[in-house]
C-alpha positions in Angstrom: 58.6 -44.2 91.3 58.8 -40.6 92.4 57.1 -40.4 95.7 57.6 -36.7 96.3 54.4 -35.0 97.5 53.3 -31.4 96.9 53.5 -29.0 99.8 49.8 -28.6 99.6 46.9 -29.7 97.5 43.4 -28.1 97.6 40.4 -29.8 96.0 37.6 -27.2 95.7 33.9 -27.2 95.2 33.2 -31.0 95.1 30.3 -32.8 96.7 32.4 -34.5 99.4 31.2 -37.8 100.8 33.4 -37.9 103.9 32.0 -41.3 105.1 32.7 -39.8 108.6 29.7 -39.6 110.8 30.8 -36.4 112.4 31.4 -34.6 109.1 28.7 -36.1 106.9 28.3 -35.0 103.2 29.4 -31.5 102.3 28.0 -29.9 99.2 30.5 -27.6 97.5 33.1 -28.8 99.9 36.9 -28.3 100.0 39.6 -30.7 101.1 43.1 -29.5 101.9 45.9 -32.0 101.7 49.3 -31.3 103.3 51.9 -33.9 102.6 50.4 -37.4 102.9 47.4 -36.5 105.0 44.2 -34.5 105.0 44.6 -31.2 106.9 41.2 -29.7 106.6 37.7 -30.5 105.3 35.0 -27.9 105.0 33.6 -25.1 102.8 35.5 -22.2 101.2 38.9 -23.2 102.6 41.7 -20.7 102.0 44.4 -22.0 99.7 48.0 -21.8 101.0 50.2 -19.7 98.6 51.9 -22.7 97.0 49.0 -25.1 96.9 48.1 -27.0 93.8 44.3 -26.5 93.0 42.0 -29.2 91.7 38.6 -28.0 90.6 36.1 -30.4 91.9 32.9 -28.5 90.9 30.3 -30.8 89.4 32.1 -33.9 90.7 31.8 -36.2 93.7 34.8 -36.7 96.0 35.0 -40.0 97.9 37.6 -41.9 99.9 39.8 -44.1 97.7 38.1 -47.4 97.0 39.6 -50.4 99.0 39.5 -54.0 97.8 39.8 -56.4 100.7 40.6 -59.6 98.7 42.1 -60.1 95.2 44.6 -62.5 93.8 46.4 -60.0 91.6 48.6 -62.6 89.9 45.6 -63.7 87.9 45.0 -60.4 86.1 46.7 -61.6 82.8 44.4 -64.6 82.9 41.3 -62.4 82.3 38.5 -64.4 80.7 39.8 -67.9 81.6 37.5 -68.2 84.5 34.3 -66.6 83.1 32.4 -69.9 82.5 33.6 -71.7 85.6 31.1 -74.0 87.2 32.0 -74.5 90.8 35.2 -75.1 92.6 36.3 -78.2 90.7 36.3 -76.1 87.5 38.5 -73.5 89.1 40.9 -76.0 90.5 41.2 -77.7 87.1 41.4 -74.8 84.7 42.8 -71.7 86.6 44.5 -72.5 89.9 47.1 -75.0 88.5 48.5 -72.3 86.2 50.2 -70.7 89.2 52.9 -73.4 88.9 53.8 -72.1 85.5 54.3 -68.5 86.8 57.9 -67.5 87.2 59.0 -64.6 89.4 59.1 -62.4 86.3 55.5 -63.4 85.5 54.5 -62.4 89.0 56.1 -59.0 88.5 54.4 -58.4 85.2 51.0 -59.6 86.5 51.0 -57.6 89.7 52.1 -54.5 87.8 49.3 -54.9 85.3 46.7 -55.5 87.9 47.8 -52.5 90.1 47.9 -50.1 87.2 44.4 -51.0 86.1 43.1 -50.9 89.6 44.5 -47.4 90.2 43.0 -46.3 86.9 39.6 -47.6 88.2 39.8 -45.7 91.5 41.0 -48.6 93.7 43.7 -46.9 95.8 44.2 -49.8 98.3 44.1 -53.6 97.8 44.7 -56.6 99.9 46.7 -58.8 97.5 46.1 -62.3 98.7 49.2 -63.8 97.0 48.8 -67.5 97.2 51.4 -67.9 94.4 54.6 -67.4 96.4 56.0 -70.6 95.0 59.6 -69.4 95.7 61.1 -66.5 97.7 61.7 -64.7 94.4 58.0 -64.9 93.6 57.3 -62.7 96.7 60.2 -60.4 96.0 59.1 -59.7 92.4 55.5 -59.2 93.4 56.5 -56.6 96.0 58.8 -54.9 93.5 55.9 -54.5 91.1 53.6 -53.1 93.7 56.3 -50.5 94.6 56.3 -49.4 90.9 52.6 -48.6 90.7 52.1 -46.2 93.6 49.1 -48.1 94.7 48.6 -48.8 98.4 49.0 -52.6 98.9 48.7 -55.0 101.8 50.8 -57.8 100.3 49.4 -60.8 102.1 52.2 -63.4 101.8 50.7 -66.7 100.8 51.6 -69.6 103.0 49.9 -72.1 100.7 52.4 -73.4 98.2 52.7 -76.8 96.6 50.2 -79.1 98.2 52.7 -82.0 98.4 55.4 -79.9 100.1 53.4 -77.7 102.5 55.2 -78.9 105.7 58.6 -79.1 104.0 58.3 -75.5 102.7 57.0 -74.1 105.9 60.3 -73.1 107.5 61.6 -71.0 104.5 58.2 -69.3 104.2 58.2 -68.4 107.8 61.8 -67.1 107.5 61.0 -65.0 104.5 58.0 -63.4 106.3 60.3 -62.4 109.2 62.8 -61.0 106.7 60.1 -59.0 104.8 58.6 -57.7 107.9 61.9 -56.2 108.9 62.5 -54.7 105.5 59.1 -53.0 104.7 58.9 -49.8 106.7 55.8 -48.6 108.4 55.5 -45.6 106.1 55.8 -47.7 102.9 52.8 -47.8 100.5 53.4 -51.6 100.4 52.8 -53.2 103.7 53.1 -56.9 104.7 50.3 -59.1 105.7 49.9 -62.9 106.0 47.6 -65.1 103.9 47.2 -68.2 106.0 47.4 -71.6 104.6 43.9 -73.0 104.3 42.9 -75.3 107.2 41.6 -78.0 104.9 45.1 -78.3 103.3 47.6 -77.1 105.9 45.9 -78.4 109.1 45.6 -76.6 112.4 49.1 -77.0 113.6 50.7 -75.2 110.6 48.0 -72.5 110.7 48.5 -72.0 114.4 52.3 -71.4 113.8 51.4 -68.9 111.1 49.0 -67.0 113.4 51.5 -66.9 116.2 54.1 -65.5 113.9 51.7 -63.0 112.5 50.8 -61.7 115.9 54.4 -61.6 117.0 55.2 -59.4 114.0 51.9 -57.4 114.2 50.7 -58.4 110.8 47.1 -58.3 109.6 46.1 -61.8 108.6 43.5 -63.3 106.2 42.3 -66.7 105.3 40.0 -68.5 102.9 36.9 -69.8 104.7 35.3 -72.3 102.4 34.3 -75.5 104.2 31.9 -75.1 107.1 32.9 -74.7 110.8 36.4 -73.4 110.3 35.7 -70.1 112.1 34.4 -72.2 115.0 37.5 -74.4 114.9 39.8 -71.4 115.2 37.7 -70.0 117.9 37.7 -73.1 120.0 41.5 -73.2 119.5 41.8 -69.7 120.9 43.1 -68.3 117.7 40.3 -65.9 116.5 41.0 -62.2 116.7 40.2 -58.9 115.1 43.4 -59.2 113.1 42.0 -62.2 111.2 39.9 -61.5 108.1 37.9 -64.5 106.8 37.1 -64.5 103.1 33.8 -65.8 101.7 32.5 -67.7 104.8 29.3 -68.4 102.9 28.5 -71.4 105.2 29.3 -69.6 108.5 26.7 -70.4 111.2 25.2 -67.8 113.5 27.3 -68.8 116.4 30.5 -68.2 114.3 29.3 -64.8 113.4 28.8 -64.1 117.1 32.4 -65.2 117.6 33.7 -62.8 114.9 31.6 -59.9 116.2 32.9 -60.4 119.8 36.5 -59.9 118.6 35.7 -57.1 116.3 36.4 -59.0 113.1 34.9 -58.5 109.6 34.4 -60.7 106.5 35.5 -60.0 103.0 32.9 -61.0 100.5 33.7 -61.5 96.8 30.1 -61.4 95.7 30.3 -61.7 91.9 32.4 -64.9 92.2 30.4 -66.3 95.1 27.0 -65.6 93.6 28.1 -66.8 90.1 29.5 -69.9 91.7 26.2 -70.8 93.3 27.1 -70.2 96.9 24.7 -69.3 99.6 24.4 -65.5 99.8 22.3 -64.7 102.8 25.6 -64.6 104.7 26.2 -60.9 103.9 23.0 -59.7 105.5 23.4 -62.0 108.5 26.9 -60.8 109.0 25.9 -57.1 108.8 23.1 -57.6 111.3 25.4 -59.5 113.6 27.9 -56.7 113.8 30.5 -58.4 111.6 31.5 -55.6 109.2 31.3 -56.7 105.5 33.9 -55.5 103.0 34.2 -56.4 99.3 36.8 -57.9 97.1 37.1 -58.7 93.4 38.9 -62.1 94.1 39.9 -63.7 90.8 40.6 -61.3 87.9 40.5 -64.4 85.7 36.8 -64.3 86.2 35.8 -60.9 87.5 36.6 -57.4 86.2 38.8 -55.1 88.4 35.8 -53.0 89.1 34.5 -52.3 92.6 31.6 -50.2 91.3 30.2 -53.3 89.8 30.7 -55.2 93.0 28.7 -52.5 94.9 25.8 -52.8 92.5 25.7 -56.6 92.5 26.0 -56.8 96.3 23.0 -54.5 96.9 20.8 -56.5 94.5 21.9 -59.9 96.0 21.2 -58.6 99.5 17.8 -57.2 98.5 16.9 -60.5 96.7 17.8 -62.5 99.8 15.6 -60.2 102.0 12.7 -60.5 99.5 13.0 -64.3 99.5 12.8 -64.3 103.3 9.7 -62.1 103.1 8.0 -64.4 100.6 8.8 -67.5 102.6 7.1 -65.9 105.7 4.0 -65.0 103.7 4.7 -61.2 103.6 3.9 -60.6 99.9 3.6 -58.3 98.1 6.7 -56.5 99.5 6.0 -53.8 102.0 8.4 -51.9 104.4 8.3 -52.8 108.1 10.7 -52.2 110.9 14.1 -53.6 110.1 13.3 -54.6 106.5 14.8 -53.9 104.1 18.1 -53.8 105.8 20.5 -53.2 102.9 20.6 -49.6 101.8 22.7 -48.0 99.0 25.0 -46.1 101.3 26.0 -49.4 103.0 27.6 -50.4 99.7 30.0 -47.4 99.7 30.7 -48.1 103.4 31.7 -51.7 102.5 34.5 -50.5 100.1 35.7 -47.5 102.2 35.1 -47.5 106.0 34.6 -51.2 106.5 37.4 -52.2 104.0 39.8 -49.9 105.8 39.2 -51.9 109.0 39.6 -55.1 107.1 43.1 -54.2 106.0 44.0 -53.0 109.5 44.0 -49.3 108.6 40.6 -48.2 109.9 42.2 -45.5 112.0 43.6 -43.7 109.0 41.9 -44.9 105.8 38.4 -45.0 104.4 37.3 -41.6 105.5 37.8 -38.0 104.3 38.7 -36.4 107.7 41.5 -34.4 109.1 44.5 -36.6 110.0 43.5 -39.4 107.7 45.8 -40.4 104.8 45.0 -38.6 101.6 43.7 -41.4 99.4 40.9 -39.8 97.4 38.9 -40.2 94.2 37.1 -37.6 92.2 34.2 -38.9 90.1 32.6 -37.2 87.2 28.9 -37.2 87.3 28.8 -37.3 83.5 26.9 -35.3 80.9 23.5 -36.5 81.9 23.3 -35.1 85.4 23.6 -36.2 89.0 21.2 -38.7 90.5 18.4 -37.5 92.8 18.5 -38.5 96.4 21.4 -39.9 98.4 24.6 -39.1 96.5 26.1 -42.4 97.8 23.5 -44.1 95.7 24.9 -42.3 92.6 28.3 -43.7 93.4 27.1 -47.2 94.0 24.6 -47.4 91.1 25.5 -44.9 88.4 29.3 -44.6 88.6 31.7 -46.8 86.6 35.5 -46.8 86.2 35.0 -44.5 83.2 33.9 -41.8 85.7 37.1 -41.8 87.7 38.6 -38.4 86.9 41.3 -38.0 89.6 43.0 -40.5 91.9 45.2 -39.4 94.8 47.2 -41.9 96.9 49.3 -40.7 99.9 48.8 -37.1 98.8 50.2 -37.8 95.3 48.1 -37.3 92.2 48.2 -40.6 90.3 45.5 -39.8 87.8 44.3 -36.3 86.7 41.5 -35.5 84.3 41.1 -39.1 83.3 44.8 -39.7 82.6 47.4 -41.6 84.7 50.2 -39.3 85.6 53.2 -41.6 86.2 52.0 -44.9 84.7 51.2 -45.8 81.1 48.3 -48.1 80.2 50.3 -49.5 77.4 53.0 -50.7 79.7 50.4 -52.6 81.7 49.0 -54.1 78.5 52.5 -55.2 77.4 53.1 -56.8 80.7 49.8 -58.8 80.3 50.8 -59.9 76.9 54.2 -61.1 78.1 52.7 -63.3 80.8 50.2 -64.8 78.4 53.0 -65.6 75.9 55.2 -67.2 78.6 52.5 -69.0 80.6 49.9 -69.9 78.0 52.1 -69.9 74.9 49.6 -67.6 73.1 49.8 -64.2 71.7 47.0 -61.7 72.3 44.9 -60.8 69.3 44.9 -57.1 70.3 
């Protein structure tokens, strides 16, 4: 893909939600991009002579949306997981299909997922790739990510075949070292590590993975499903701000204190967790404890590649949990009092920008619209029926949908303009999905 950047790009007249406490929201704001980074943010900025101008009047400019946990290989399996009932259903009907995916299938699946996510305003994703069944699976996944122009933290999955975890460990570690040496620090595709689950791999293998990740300076993430695993890692001296737990629905308060003490966050995949019957008060408890929440889509086999939907659902789930606590303590009907309600609409946009940037190890240069930050930006149309009243972040979280994504910029390059992808074709992504379905499932799409 052509990665050449314009000499300058000026977005003019938008309502700019910088997500930066020093800059705030700027009505009729301008953002000047030079190369890959934001040069200036303000009002009535002068355009350099050779600048490309994007008219943002009547639109909202936000940082690019960041998904902190998705298994992108599952995108062609859309719909298979919709009616799942608990983890056993997932492990019976969806997860085993990974063994049927060839490296070519991984390429097609990741390409399809990345294209759709970019189209939907998701400029960065942590791809938790727990389908690296061979070295070629990882290589083809990375090659697909490099085609799309999306910013990807490719989190190399250490969980392979359950019966060969220990036997496969050496070649997986060796490939991680090789990939870490080959992916440059300026590449849109960066390497991370998706640790083997403690319940399958055991502490010794996971310890080796964490030690390697730290030696290579890689962000790391892990599924936290059974209780007490955060405490187990803490007691083993392995917790750190470079470790991102996912789900953690059963985390105890002392485990949240451990995470807060080391500056860690948690990635919540609310639609899958809530629909799967998990305990959901964890999000509010984590936020109050200083453990920064971020959001992920998780399994595209069940959930749409849509972070706007995740923001809406997360807010309602958090408010419902707070209301339940009020009823239990006898405070009914609901009335505001200090500290309650805690969840506010703007928090949702923070979860998929500022907090998610920290979750993927890029909090110093992603998630905000501020000078020096990488130019990952999304312009949202406010539609024909007018802007919401009140906090504009609430409009983004509650009124916006992927259909409102007008312009997408990644690394200073315009990837979508006036509702159309600039260097990718939606039909190519659709064809890739069909190919995977034919090879893996033996079925042809009806459309």
